[in-house]
N, CA and C atoms of all chains as a GROMACS GRO file, in nm:
protein
  642
    1MET      N    1   7.194   8.599  11.738
    1MET     CA    2   7.147   8.466  11.784
    1MET      C    3   6.997   8.472  11.810
    2ASN      N    4   6.924   8.392  11.735
    2ASN     CA    5   6.780   8.381  11.763
    2ASN      C    6   6.755   8.265  11.858
    3ILE      N    7   6.671   8.290  11.954
    3ILE     CA    8   6.634   8.183  12.046
    3ILE      C    9   6.526   8.098  11.979
    4PRO      N   10   6.544   7.965  11.977
    4PRO     CA   11   6.446   7.878  11.912
    4PRO      C   12   6.305   7.898  11.969
    5ALA      N   13   6.206   7.880  11.882
    5ALA     CA   14   6.067   7.909  11.917
    5ALA      C   15   6.019   7.833  12.041
    6GLN      N   16   6.059   7.706  12.052
    6GLN     CA   17   6.015   7.627  12.169
    6GLN      C   18   6.065   7.688  12.300
    7ILE      N   19   6.188   7.737  12.296
    7ILE     CA   20   6.244   7.797  12.418
    7ILE      C   21   6.177   7.931  12.446
    8LYS      N   22   6.154   8.006  12.341
    8LYS     CA   23   6.082   8.135  12.354
    8LYS      C   24   5.949   8.115  12.424
    9GLU      N   25   5.879   8.011  12.379
    9GLU     CA   26   5.747   7.983  12.436
    9GLU      C   27   5.759   7.946  12.584
   10ALA      N   28   5.857   7.860  12.615
   10ALA     CA   29   5.877   7.821  12.755
   10ALA      C   30   5.914   7.943  12.840
   11LEU      N   31   5.998   8.030  12.787
   11LEU     CA   32   6.040   8.148  12.862
   11LEU      C   33   5.925   8.244  12.885
   12SER      N   34   5.827   8.242  12.795
   12SER     CA   35   5.712   8.330  12.813
   12SER      C   36   5.628   8.287  12.933
   13LYS      N   37   5.648   8.160  12.976
   13LYS     CA   38   5.571   8.109  13.090
   13LYS      C   39   5.649   8.115  13.221
   14GLY      N   40   5.782   8.136  13.212
   14GLY     CA   41   5.861   8.142  13.334
   14GLY      C   42   6.006   8.109  13.307
   15LEU      N   43   6.078   8.078  13.413
   15LEU     CA   44   6.220   8.044  13.399
   15LEU      C   45   6.234   7.905  13.340
   16ILE      N   46   6.346   7.881  13.274
   16ILE     CA   47   6.377   7.746  13.227
   16ILE      C   48   6.493   7.691  13.310
   17SER      N   49   6.505   7.560  13.310
   17SER     CA   50   6.611   7.494  13.386
   17SER      C   51   6.739   7.488  13.303
   18ALA      N   52   6.850   7.493  13.370
   18ALA     CA   53   6.979   7.481  13.301
   18ALA      C   54   7.067   7.383  13.379
   19ILE      N   55   7.106   7.278  13.310
   19ILE     CA   56   7.194   7.177  13.369
   19ILE      C   57   7.336   7.206  13.320
   20ALA      N   58   7.431   7.212  13.412
   20ALA     CA   59   7.571   7.230  13.372
   20ALA      C   60   7.642   7.096  13.384
   21GLN      N   61   7.702   7.054  13.274
   21GLN     CA   62   7.771   6.924  13.270
   21GLN      C   63   7.916   6.948  13.226
   22ASP      N   64   8.008   6.888  13.297
   22ASP     CA   65   8.150   6.902  13.260
   22ASP      C   66   8.173   6.845  13.120
   23ALA      N   67   8.230   6.926  13.033
   23ALA     CA   68   8.245   6.886  12.893
   23ALA      C   69   8.345   6.773  12.875
   24GLU      N   70   8.436   6.759  12.970
   24GLU     CA   71   8.535   6.652  12.955
   24GLU      C   72   8.497   6.525  13.029
   25SER      N   73   8.463   6.539  13.156
   25SER     CA   74   8.433   6.419  13.236
   25SER      C   75   8.287   6.376  13.224
   26ASN      N   76   8.202   6.464  13.173
   26ASN     CA   77   8.057   6.440  13.165
   26ASN      C   78   7.987   6.435  13.301
   27GLU      N   79   8.059   6.476  13.406
   27GLU     CA   80   7.996   6.483  13.537
   27GLU      C   81   7.890   6.595  13.537
   28VAL      N   82   7.773   6.567  13.595
   28VAL     CA   83   7.672   6.672  13.610
   28VAL      C   84   7.711   6.756  13.732
   29LEU      N   85   7.724   6.884  13.713
   29LEU     CA   86   7.780   6.971  13.817
   29LEU      C   87   7.676   7.048  13.895
   30MET      N   88   7.573   7.097  13.828
   30MET     CA   89   7.472   7.176  13.899
   30MET      C   90   7.348   7.195  13.812
   31LEU      N   91   7.243   7.237  13.879
   31LEU     CA   92   7.119   7.274  13.809
   31LEU      C   93   7.084   7.415  13.854
   32ALA      N   94   7.055   7.501  13.758
   32ALA     CA   95   7.017   7.638  13.794
   32ALA      C   96   6.907   7.684  13.698
   33TRP      N   97   6.881   7.814  13.697
   33TRP     CA   98   6.766   7.867  13.624
   33TRP      C   99   6.807   7.980  13.531
   34MET      N  100   6.732   7.998  13.427
   34MET     CA  101   6.760   8.106  13.332
   34MET      C  102   6.632   8.176  13.290
   35ASN      N  103   6.643   8.308  13.275
   35ASN     CA  104   6.542   8.382  13.200
   35ASN      C  105   6.604   8.412  13.062
   36GLU      N  106   6.533   8.485  12.979
   36GLU     CA  107   6.583   8.508  12.844
   36GLU      C  108   6.716   8.583  12.845
   37GLU      N  109   6.725   8.681  12.933
   37GLU     CA  110   6.848   8.760  12.940
   37GLU      C  111   6.968   8.674  12.979
   38ALA      N  112   6.947   8.583  13.074
   38ALA     CA  113   7.055   8.495  13.118
   38ALA      C  114   7.100   8.404  13.003
   39LEU      N  115   7.001   8.353  12.931
   39LEU     CA  116   7.034   8.264  12.818
   39LEU      C  117   7.112   8.340  12.711
   40LEU      N  118   7.066   8.460  12.678
   40LEU     CA  119   7.136   8.540  12.576
   40LEU      C  120   7.277   8.577  12.620
   41LYS      N  121   7.290   8.613  12.746
   41LYS     CA  122   7.424   8.648  12.796
   41LYS      C  123   7.517   8.528  12.794
   42THR      N  124   7.461   8.412  12.826
   42THR     CA  125   7.540   8.288  12.824
   42THR      C  126   7.590   8.260  12.683
   43ILE      N  127   7.500   8.275  12.585
   43ILE     CA  128   7.536   8.248  12.446
   43ILE      C  129   7.641   8.348  12.398
   44GLU      N  130   7.619   8.474  12.431
   44GLU     CA  131   7.708   8.578  12.378
   44GLU      C  132   7.844   8.581  12.447
   45SER      N  133   7.844   8.563  12.579
   45SER     CA  134   7.969   8.575  12.654
   45SER      C  135   8.044   8.442  12.663
   46LYS      N  136   7.972   8.333  12.635
   46LYS     CA  137   8.026   8.196  12.654
   46LYS      C  138   8.068   8.171  12.799
   47ARG      N  139   8.007   8.246  12.890
   47ARG     CA  140   8.021   8.220  13.033
   47ARG      C  141   7.883   8.196  13.088
   48ALA      N  142   7.866   8.084  13.159
   48ALA     CA  143   7.733   8.049  13.209
   48ALA      C  144   7.680   8.159  13.300
   49THR      N  145   7.561   8.206  13.267
   49THR     CA  146   7.495   8.313  13.340
   49THR      C  147   7.354   8.265  13.372
   50TYR      N  148   7.319   8.270  13.498
   50TYR     CA  149   7.191   8.217  13.542
   50TYR      C  150   7.105   8.330  13.598
   51PHE      N  151   6.982   8.290  13.634
   51PHE     CA  152   6.894   8.383  13.704
   51PHE      C  153   6.877   8.329  13.845
   52SER      N  154   6.917   8.408  13.942
   52SER     CA  155   6.905   8.365  14.081
   52SER      C  156   6.764   8.390  14.130
   53ARG      N  157   6.694   8.283  14.167
   53ARG     CA  158   6.557   8.298  14.218
   53ARG      C  159   6.558   8.362  14.356
   54SER      N  160   6.662   8.334  14.436
   54SER     CA  161   6.664   8.391  14.571
   54SER      C  162   6.699   8.540  14.568
   55ARG      N  163   6.789   8.578  14.477
   55ARG     CA  164   6.828   8.720  14.471
   55ARG      C  165   6.748   8.796  14.367
   56ASN      N  166   6.672   8.720  14.286
   56ASN     CA  167   6.589   8.780  14.181
   56ASN      C  168   6.671   8.868  14.086
   57SER      N  169   6.785   8.815  14.046
   57SER     CA  170   6.872   8.891  13.956
   57SER      C  171   6.963   8.798  13.877
   58LEU      N  172   7.022   8.852  13.770
   58LEU     CA  173   7.118   8.776  13.692
   58LEU      C  174   7.240   8.744  13.777
   59TRP      N  175   7.304   8.634  13.740
   59TRP     CA  176   7.414   8.585  13.819
   59TRP      C  177   7.514   8.518  13.726
   60VAL      N  178   7.626   8.587  13.704
   60VAL     CA  179   7.733   8.525  13.625
   60VAL      C  180   7.805   8.428  13.718
   61LYS      N  181   7.793   8.300  13.690
   61LYS     CA  182   7.856   8.199  13.775
   61LYS      C  183   8.006   8.228  13.782
   62GLY      N  184   8.059   8.243  13.901
   62GLY     CA  185   8.202   8.269  13.918
   62GLY      C  186   8.237   8.415  13.937
   63GLU      N  187   8.136   8.503  13.928
   63GLU     CA  188   8.171   8.646  13.933
   63GLU      C  189   8.230   8.686  14.070
   64THR      N  190   8.192   8.615  14.175
   64THR     CA  191   8.256   8.644  14.304
   64THR      C  192   8.364   8.541  14.339
   65SER      N  193   8.341   8.415  14.304
   65SER     CA  194   8.435   8.308  14.342
   65SER      C  195   8.550   8.291  14.243
   66GLY      N  196   8.533   8.342  14.121
   66GLY     CA  197   8.630   8.314  14.015
   66GLY      C  198   8.607   8.180  13.948
   67HIS      N  199   8.506   8.107  13.996
   67HIS     CA  200   8.479   7.973  13.940
   67HIS      C  201   8.385   7.981  13.820
   68PHE      N  202   8.435   8.043  13.716
   68PHE     CA  203   8.356   8.061  13.593
   68PHE      C  204   8.332   7.927  13.524
   69GLN      N  205   8.229   7.929  13.441
   69GLN     CA  206   8.200   7.812  13.358
   69GLN      C  207   8.208   7.856  13.212
   70GLU      N  208   8.306   7.803  13.141
   70GLU     CA  209   8.324   7.835  13.000
   70GLU      C  210   8.237   7.741  12.918
   71VAL      N  211   8.146   7.799  12.844
   71VAL     CA  212   8.046   7.719  12.773
   71VAL      C  213   8.100   7.669  12.639
   72VAL      N  214   8.097   7.539  12.622
   72VAL     CA  215   8.148   7.475  12.501
   72VAL      C  216   8.034   7.447  12.403
   73GLU      N  217   7.920   7.409  12.457
   73GLU     CA  218   7.807   7.367  12.373
   73GLU      C  219   7.678   7.384  12.452
   74ILE      N  220   7.571   7.417  12.381
   74ILE     CA  221   7.440   7.427  12.448
   74ILE      C  222   7.341   7.342  12.369
   75LYS      N  223   7.269   7.257  12.439
   75LYS     CA  224   7.160   7.181  12.377
   75LYS      C  225   7.032   7.215  12.451
   76PHE      N  226   6.919   7.186  12.389
   76PHE     CA  227   6.793   7.205  12.460
   76PHE      C  228   6.702   7.087  12.438
   77ASP      N  229   6.608   7.070  12.527
   77ASP     CA  230   6.531   6.947  12.526
   77ASP      C  231   6.406   6.960  12.440
   78CYS      N  232   6.335   6.850  12.427
   78CYS     CA  233   6.227   6.838  12.330
   78CYS      C  234   6.112   6.934  12.356
   79ASP      N  235   6.091   6.975  12.480
   79ASP     CA  236   5.984   7.073  12.504
   79ASP      C  237   6.038   7.214  12.533
   80GLY      N  238   6.166   7.232  12.517
   80GLY     CA  239   6.224   7.367  12.517
   80GLY      C  240   6.228   7.436  12.652
   81ASP      N  241   6.203   7.362  12.760
   81ASP     CA  242   6.206   7.428  12.890
   81ASP      C  243   6.328   7.390  12.975
   82ALA      N  244   6.425   7.329  12.909
   82ALA     CA  245   6.550   7.298  12.979
   82ALA      C  246   6.666   7.304  12.879
   83VAL      N  247   6.777   7.358  12.924
   83VAL     CA  248   6.897   7.358  12.841
   83VAL      C  249   7.007   7.279  12.913
   84LEU      N  250   7.094   7.223  12.832
   84LEU     CA  251   7.208   7.147  12.883
   84LEU      C  252   7.334   7.220  12.838
   85LEU      N  253   7.410   7.270  12.934
   85LEU     CA  254   7.534   7.340  12.903
   85LEU      C  255   7.651   7.246  12.922
   86LYS      N  256   7.728   7.225  12.816
   86LYS     CA  257   7.854   7.152  12.831
   86LYS      C  258   7.961   7.258  12.858
   87ILE      N  259   8.026   7.245  12.970
   87ILE     CA  260   8.114   7.353  13.015
   87ILE      C  261   8.252   7.303  13.060
   88ASN      N  262   8.346   7.395  13.058
   88ASN     CA  263   8.472   7.374  13.130
   88ASN      C  264   8.461   7.452  13.260
   89GLN      N  265   8.467   7.378  13.369
   89GLN     CA  266   8.450   7.440  13.501
   89GLN      C  267   8.584   7.486  13.556
   90ILE      N  268   8.595   7.614  13.583
   90ILE     CA  269   8.713   7.664  13.653
   90ILE      C  270   8.688   7.642  13.803
   91GLY      N  271   8.778   7.572  13.869
   91GLY     CA  272   8.760   7.546  14.012
   91GLY      C  273   8.639   7.456  14.036
   92ALA      N  274   8.568   7.482  14.145
   92ALA     CA  275   8.455   7.399  14.187
   92ALA      C  276   8.323   7.462  14.142
   93ALA      N  277   8.228   7.378  14.104
   93ALA     CA  278   8.095   7.430  14.070
   93ALA      C  279   8.016   7.464  14.196
   94CYS      N  280   8.039   7.389  14.303
   94CYS     CA  281   7.955   7.404  14.424
   94CYS      C  282   8.016   7.504  14.521
   95HIS      N  283   7.928   7.580  14.585
   95HIS     CA  284   7.975   7.680  14.681
   95HIS      C  285   8.040   7.616  14.804
   96THR      N  286   8.017   7.484  14.823
   96THR     CA  287   8.078   7.413  14.936
   96THR      C  288   8.224   7.380  14.910
   97GLY      N  289   8.267   7.398  14.784
   97GLY     CA  290   8.404   7.363  14.748
   97GLY      C  291   8.412   7.229  14.677
   98GLU      N  292   8.300   7.154  14.679
   98GLU     CA  293   8.296   7.027  14.604
   98GLU      C  294   8.290   7.059  14.455
   99LYS      N  295   8.344   6.970  14.376
   99LYS     CA  296   8.342   6.991  14.231
   99LYS      C  297   8.198   7.002  14.179
  100SER      N  298   8.112   6.910  14.224
  100SER     CA  299   7.973   6.908  14.179
  100SER      C  300   7.879   6.938  14.295
  101CYS      N  301   7.767   7.006  14.266
  101CYS     CA  302   7.664   7.025  14.368
  101CYS      C  303   7.598   6.891  14.404
  102PHE      N  304   7.606   6.794  14.315
  102PHE     CA  305   7.542   6.663  14.340
  102PHE      C  306   7.641   6.571  14.409
  103HIS      N  307   7.682   6.609  14.528
  103HIS     CA  308   7.783   6.530  14.599
  103HIS      C  309   7.723   6.453  14.716
  104ASN      N  310   7.592   6.461  14.733
  104ASN     CA  311   7.526   6.390  14.844
  104ASN      C  312   7.462   6.263  14.792
  105GLU      N  313   7.492   6.150  14.861
  105GLU     CA  314   7.433   6.023  14.821
  105GLU      C  315   7.322   5.984  14.917
  106PHE      N  316   7.221   5.919  14.864
  106PHE     CA  317   7.119   5.857  14.952
  106PHE      C  318   7.183   5.740  15.023
  107LYS      N  319   7.158   5.731  15.153
  107LYS     CA  320   7.220   5.620  15.229
  107LYS      C  321   7.110   5.520  15.267
  108MET      N  322   6.327   5.384  15.412
  108MET     CA  323   6.411   5.489  15.354
  108MET      C  324   6.365   5.625  15.404
  109ASN      N  325   6.455   5.692  15.472
  109ASN     CA  326   6.422   5.828  15.513
  109ASN      C  327   6.471   5.927  15.408
  110ILE      N  328   6.385   6.021  15.378
  110ILE     CA  329   6.426   6.126  15.285
  110ILE      C  330   6.507   6.230  15.362
  111PRO      N  331   6.626   6.265  15.311
  111PRO     CA  332   6.710   6.363  15.382
  111PRO      C  333   6.636   6.494  15.408
  112ALA      N  334   6.670   6.558  15.519
  112ALA     CA  335   6.599   6.677  15.565
  112ALA      C  336   6.597   6.789  15.462
  113GLN      N  337   6.708   6.808  15.391
  113GLN     CA  338   6.713   6.917  15.290
  113GLN      C  339   6.610   6.893  15.180
  114ILE      N  340   6.596   6.767  15.140
  114ILE     CA  341   6.501   6.735  15.034
  114ILE      C  342   6.358   6.750  15.086
  115LYS      N  343   6.336   6.704  15.209
  115LYS     CA  344   6.205   6.720  15.273
  115LYS      C  345   6.161   6.866  15.271
  116GLU      N  346   6.255   6.952  15.306
  116GLU     CA  347   6.224   7.093  15.312
  116GLU      C  348   6.189   7.148  15.173
  117ALA      N  349   6.270   7.107  15.074
  117ALA     CA  350   6.242   7.152  14.936
  117ALA      C  351   6.106   7.100  14.890
  118LEU      N  352   6.076   6.975  14.923
  118LEU     CA  353   5.948   6.916  14.881
  118LEU      C  354   5.829   6.985  14.947
  119SER      N  355   5.853   7.041  15.066
  119SER     CA  356   5.744   7.111  15.135
  119SER      C  357   5.706   7.239  15.060
  120LYS      N  358   5.798   7.286  14.975
  120LYS     CA  359   5.772   7.410  14.900
  120LYS      C  360   5.723   7.384  14.759
  121GLY      N  361   5.737   7.258  14.712
  121GLY     CA  362   5.693   7.229  14.576
  121GLY      C  363   5.766   7.109  14.518
  122LEU      N  364   5.758   7.094  14.387
  122LEU     CA  365   5.824   6.982  14.321
  122LEU      C  366   5.975   7.006  14.318
  123ILE      N  367   6.049   6.896  14.313
  123ILE     CA  368   6.193   6.907  14.293
  123ILE      C  369   6.227   6.858  14.152
  124SER      N  370   6.343   6.899  14.103
  124SER     CA  371   6.387   6.859  13.970
  124SER      C  372   6.458   6.724  13.977
  125ALA      N  373   6.446   6.648  13.870
  125ALA     CA  374   6.516   6.519  13.863
  125ALA      C  375   6.584   6.508  13.726
  126ILE      N  376   6.715   6.493  13.729
  126ILE     CA  377   6.793   6.477  13.606
  126ILE      C  378   6.821   6.328  13.591
  127ALA      N  379   6.792   6.274  13.473
  127ALA     CA  380   6.825   6.134  13.446
  127ALA      C  381   6.950   6.129  13.359
  128GLN      N  382   7.051   6.059  13.408
  128GLN     CA  383   7.179   6.049  13.336
  128GLN      C  384   7.210   5.901  13.313
  129ASP      N  385   7.247   5.868  13.191
  129ASP     CA  386   7.284   5.730  13.159
  129ASP      C  387   7.403   5.686  13.245
  130ALA      N  388   7.386   5.576  13.317
  130ALA     CA  389   7.488   5.533  13.412
  130ALA      C  390   7.615   5.486  13.342
  131GLU      N  391   7.603   5.445  13.218
  131GLU     CA  392   7.724   5.396  13.147
  131GLU      C  393   7.790   5.505  13.064
  132SER      N  394   7.710   5.571  12.979
  132SER     CA  395   7.770   5.669  12.888
  132SER      C  396   7.782   5.808  12.951
  133ASN      N  397   7.710   5.828  13.063
  133ASN     CA  398   7.704   5.960  13.129
  133ASN      C  399   7.631   6.066  13.048
  134GLU      N  400   7.562   6.023  12.942
  134GLU     CA  401   7.480   6.118  12.866
  134GLU      C  402   7.363   6.165  12.952
  135VAL      N  403   7.333   6.296  12.951
  135VAL     CA  404   7.215   6.346  13.020
  135VAL      C  405   7.094   6.320  12.930
  136LEU      N  406   6.995   6.251  12.982
  136LEU     CA  407   6.885   6.204  12.897
  136LEU      C  408   6.760   6.290  12.908
  137MET      N  409   6.728   6.335  13.026
  137MET     CA  410   6.605   6.415  13.041
  137MET      C  411   6.604   6.484  13.177
  138LEU      N  412   6.513   6.579  13.185
  138LEU     CA  413   6.487   6.648  13.312
  138LEU      C  414   6.338   6.639  13.338
  139ALA      N  415   6.302   6.597  13.458
  139ALA     CA  416   6.160   6.587  13.492
  139ALA      C  417   6.142   6.632  13.637
  140TRP      N  418   6.026   6.603  13.694
  140TRP     CA  419   5.989   6.657  13.824
  140TRP      C  420   5.945   6.546  13.918
  141MET      N  421   5.962   6.570  14.046
  141MET     CA  422   5.920   6.472  14.146
  141MET      C  423   5.851   6.540  14.263
  142ASN      N  424   5.748   6.473  14.314
  142ASN     CA  425   5.698   6.506  14.447
  142ASN      C  426   5.750   6.396  14.542
  143GLU      N  427   5.710   6.402  14.667
  143GLU     CA  428   5.765   6.304  14.762
  143GLU      C  429   5.728   6.162  14.724
  144GLU      N  430   5.605   6.143  14.679
  144GLU     CA  431   5.560   6.009  14.642
  144GLU      C  432   5.642   5.954  14.525
  145ALA      N  433   5.669   6.037  14.427
  145ALA     CA  434   5.749   5.994  14.311
  145ALA      C  435   5.889   5.954  14.355
  146LEU      N  436   5.946   6.035  14.444
  146LEU     CA  437   6.081   6.004  14.492
  146LEU      C  438   6.083   5.872  14.569
  147LEU      N  439   5.986   5.853  14.657
  147LEU     CA  440   5.981   5.730  14.736
  147LEU      C  441   5.958   5.608  14.646
  148LYS      N  442   5.870   5.622  14.547
  148LYS     CA  443   5.846   5.511  14.454
  148LYS      C  444   5.972   5.479  14.373
  149THR      N  445   6.043   5.582  14.335
  149THR     CA  446   6.168   5.562  14.259
  149THR      C  447   6.269   5.485  14.343
  150ILE      N  448   6.281   5.524  14.469
  150ILE     CA  449   6.377   5.458  14.559
  150ILE      C  450   6.337   5.312  14.581
  151GLU      N  451   6.208   5.292  14.606
  151GLU     CA  452   6.162   5.157  14.642
  151GLU      C  453   6.158   5.062  14.524
  152SER      N  454   6.111   5.112  14.409
  152SER     CA  455   6.094   5.024  14.291
  152SER      C  456   6.219   5.016  14.206
  153LYS      N  457   6.311   5.110  14.227
  153LYS     CA  458   6.430   5.125  14.141
  153LYS      C  459   6.393   5.148  13.995
  154ARG      N  460   6.273   5.199  13.973
  154ARG     CA  461   6.232   5.244  13.840
  154ARG      C  462   6.198   5.392  13.851
  155ALA      N  463   6.256   5.474  13.762
  155ALA     CA  464   6.234   5.618  13.773
  155ALA      C  465   6.086   5.650  13.760
  156THR      N  466   6.036   5.722  13.858
  156THR     CA  467   5.896   5.762  13.864
  156THR      C  468   5.892   5.912  13.888
  157TYR      N  469   5.822   5.981  13.802
  157TYR     CA  470   5.820   6.127  13.808
  157TYR      C  471   5.679   6.175  13.839
  158PHE      N  472   5.668   6.308  13.856
  158PHE     CA  473   5.536   6.369  13.869
  158PHE      C  474   5.514   6.451  13.744
  159SER      N  475   5.410   6.419  13.670
  159SER     CA  476   5.379   6.492  13.548
  159SER      C  477   5.304   6.620  13.581
  160ARG      N  478   5.364   6.734  13.548
  160ARG     CA  479   5.297   6.861  13.575
  160ARG      C  480   5.179   6.882  13.483
  161SER      N  481   5.188   6.830  13.360
  161SER     CA  482   5.077   6.849  13.266
  161SER      C  483   4.958   6.759  13.301
  162ARG      N  484   4.986   6.637  13.346
  162ARG     CA  485   4.876   6.546  13.382
  162ARG      C  486   4.843   6.552  13.530
  163ASN      N  487   4.928   6.621  13.606
  163ASN     CA  488   4.908   6.634  13.749
  163ASN      C  489   4.896   6.498  13.819
  164SER      N  490   4.984   6.406  13.781
  164SER     CA  491   4.978   6.272  13.840
  164SER      C  492   5.115   6.205  13.831
  165LEU      N  493   5.130   6.098  13.909
  165LEU     CA  494   5.254   6.020  13.905
  165LEU      C  495   5.268   5.956  13.768
  166TRP      N  496   5.392   5.932  13.731
  166TRP     CA  497   5.421   5.883  13.597
  166TRP      C  498   5.544   5.792  13.606
  167VAL      N  499   5.518   5.662  13.594
  167VAL     CA  500   5.631   5.568  13.588
  167VAL      C  501   5.686   5.574  13.447
  168LYS      N  502   5.807   5.625  13.434
  168LYS     CA  503   5.867   5.639  13.301
  168LYS      C  504   5.873   5.501  13.235
  169GLY      N  505   5.814   5.490  13.117
  169GLY     CA  506   5.815   5.363  13.044
  169GLY      C  507   5.689   5.280  13.060
  170GLU      N  508   5.596   5.328  13.144
  170GLU     CA  509   5.478   5.244  13.170
  170GLU      C  510   5.392   5.225  13.045
  171THR      N  511   5.396   5.318  12.952
  171THR     CA  512   5.324   5.296  12.825
  171THR      C  513   5.420   5.256  12.712
  172SER      N  514   5.540   5.313  12.711
  172SER     CA  515   5.635   5.288  12.601
  172SER      C  516   5.720   5.163  12.622
  173GLY      N  517   5.730   5.118  12.747
  173GLY     CA  518   5.824   5.010  12.779
  173GLY      C  519   5.965   5.061  12.801
  174HIS      N  520   5.985   5.192  12.786
  174HIS     CA  521   6.118   5.249  12.800
  174HIS      C  522   6.147   5.288  12.944
  175PHE      N  523   6.154   5.185  13.027
  175PHE     CA  524   6.177   5.207  13.170
  175PHE      C  525   6.320   5.257  13.196
  176GLN      N  526   6.334   5.316  13.311
  176GLN     CA  527   6.467   5.360  13.356
  176GLN      C  528   6.500   5.288  13.486
  177GLU      N  529   6.600   5.202  13.481
  177GLU     CA  530   6.643   5.127  13.600
  177GLU      C  531   6.743   5.212  13.677
  178VAL      N  532   6.707   5.243  13.799
  178VAL     CA  533   6.788   5.336  13.878
  178VAL      C  534   6.905   5.265  13.946
  179VAL      N  535   7.024   5.313  13.919
  179VAL     CA  536   7.147   5.255  13.972
  179VAL      C  537   7.191   5.332  14.097
  180GLU      N  538   7.174   5.462  14.095
  180GLU     CA  539   7.226   5.548  14.202
  180GLU      C  540   7.145   5.678  14.203
  181ILE      N  541   7.128   5.733  14.321
  181ILE     CA  542   7.061   5.863  14.332
  181ILE      C  543   7.149   5.956  14.415
  182LYS      N  544   7.173   6.074  14.363
  182LYS     CA  545   7.244   6.176  14.439
  182LYS      C  546   7.154   6.299  14.449
  183PHE      N  547   7.184   6.387  14.540
  183PHE     CA  548   7.106   6.510  14.548
  183PHE      C  549   7.199   6.628  14.571
  184ASP      N  550   7.151   6.744  14.534
  184ASP     CA  551   7.240   6.860  14.532
  184ASP      C  552   7.243   6.934  14.666
  185CYS      N  553   7.329   7.034  14.671
  185CYS     CA  554   7.360   7.100  14.798
  185CYS      C  555   7.240   7.169  14.862
  186ASP      N  556   7.143   7.212  14.783
  186ASP     CA  557   7.025   7.272  14.845
  186ASP      C  558   6.903   7.180  14.844
  187GLY      N  559   6.922   7.056  14.803
  187GLY     CA  560   6.818   6.954  14.822
  187GLY      C  561   6.697   6.967  14.732
  188ASP      N  562   6.705   7.054  14.631
  188ASP     CA  563   6.587   7.068  14.544
  188ASP      C  564   6.607   7.006  14.405
  189ALA      N  565   6.711   6.925  14.392
  189ALA     CA  566   6.732   6.852  14.266
  189ALA      C  567   6.799   6.720  14.297
  190VAL      N  568   6.755   6.616  14.226
  190VAL     CA  569   6.820   6.485  14.238
  190VAL      C  570   6.877   6.446  14.103
  191LEU      N  571   6.982   6.368  14.109
  191LEU     CA  572   7.047   6.317  13.989
  191LEU      C  573   7.033   6.165  13.993
  192LEU      N  574   6.961   6.112  13.895
  192LEU     CA  575   6.942   5.967  13.886
  192LEU      C  576   7.040   5.910  13.784
  193LYS      N  577   7.123   5.817  13.828
  193LYS     CA  578   7.206   5.742  13.733
  193LYS      C  579   7.125   5.620  13.696
  194ILE      N  580   7.099   5.605  13.569
  194ILE     CA  581   7.003   5.501  13.527
  194ILE      C  582   7.056   5.418  13.410
  195ASN      N  583   6.997   5.300  13.397
  195ASN     CA  584   7.009   5.225  13.272
  195ASN      C  585   6.880   5.247  13.195
  196GLN      N  586   6.892   5.307  13.079
  196GLN     CA  587   6.774   5.342  12.999
  196GLN      C  588   6.739   5.226  12.905
  197ILE      N  589   6.617   5.175  12.921
  197ILE     CA  590   6.567   5.077  12.824
  197ILE      C  591   6.511   5.156  12.706
  198GLY      N  592   6.559   5.128  12.585
  198GLY     CA  593   6.511   5.202  12.467
  198GLY      C  594   6.551   5.349  12.475
  199ALA      N  595   6.462   5.434  12.428
  199ALA     CA  596   6.490   5.578  12.420
  199ALA      C  597   6.428   5.651  12.539
  200ALA      N  598   6.497   5.754  12.586
  200ALA     CA  599   6.439   5.835  12.693
  200ALA      C  600   6.335   5.932  12.637
  201CYS      N  601   6.355   5.978  12.515
  201CYS     CA  602   6.268   6.083  12.460
  201CYS      C  603   6.149   6.023  12.385
  202HIS      N  604   6.034   6.090  12.399
  202HIS     CA  605   5.913   6.043  12.331
  202HIS      C  606   5.925   6.054  12.178
  203THR      N  607   6.026   6.130  12.131
  203THR     CA  608   6.047   6.144  11.986
  203THR      C  609   6.119   6.022  11.928
  204GLY      N  610   6.170   5.936  12.016
  204GLY     CA  611   6.247   5.822  11.972
  204GLY      C  612   6.398   5.845  11.981
  205GLU      N  613   6.436   5.970  12.008
  205GLU     CA  614   6.578   5.999  12.030
  205GLU      C  615   6.620   5.943  12.166
  206LYS      N  616   6.744   5.905  12.175
  206LYS     CA  617   6.795   5.850  12.302
  206LYS      C  618   6.779   5.953  12.416
  207SER      N  619   6.818   6.077  12.388
  207SER     CA  620   6.811   6.183  12.489
  207SER      C  621   6.711   6.290  12.448
  208CYS      N  622   6.643   6.348  12.545
  208CYS     CA  623   6.556   6.464  12.516
  208CYS      C  624   6.640   6.586  12.474
  209PHE      N  625   6.767   6.587  12.512
  209PHE     CA  626   6.854   6.702  12.478
  209PHE      C  627   6.922   6.676  12.344
  210HIS      N  628   6.843   6.665  12.239
  210HIS     CA  629   6.900   6.632  12.108
  210HIS      C  630   6.898   6.754  12.014
  211ASN      N  631   6.855   6.868  12.065
  211ASN     CA  632   6.850   6.990  11.982
  211ASN      C  633   6.970   7.078  12.012
  212GLU      N  634   7.039   7.117  11.905
  212GLU     CA  635   7.154   7.205  11.923
  212GLU      C  636   7.120   7.347  11.884
  213PHE      N  637   7.179   7.444  11.952
  213PHE     CA  638   7.169   7.583  11.908
  213PHE      C  639   7.248   7.600  11.780
  214LYS      N  640   7.191   7.669  11.685
  214LYS     CA  641   7.261   7.687  11.557
  214LYS      C  642   7.305   7.833  11.540
   0.00000   0.00000   0.00000
């Protein structure tokens, strides 16, 4: 798997954003970050793998909770600094137990 | 409109991410950035307003193209550093003319 040139360029400047969207309901579940290794692991394993900025290390989503994300499709945006993962979410995406991390509404 | 404390804290450290999702089709259209002023303008005007990192200035989406984004709902994530805008997209979200910026597939 070759990483497209636009993404390569973006990765040379830093982390890229990764949006996880439920492949069936189309609900947006979370936003996280990737370095090149995380992106390659995601493509190869078909399990969403991010780069944790707080722990400064790779992070296979679900490796402790069992709430893996099975990757169905990956798209990337026009400037190559964001990817959109269409996934099947096992369990909840959010560590709070909510299905989506975007569960807070402005009041 | 008071900005929730989690978002305030995230904004004190830098820009936050903003995902624009079509309110009807649920298609993810783009990812951009906001500072506090952009977020407040978005809430008040109900037109998506971002912070352009390349131009280092506020950017009302559609102000030159006419492709405004009418904001229907705003949610924010568990750590307050990303917002999800449910929008009605006038015209195309992407400057290429594609409906979504995420129109590139991995091959």
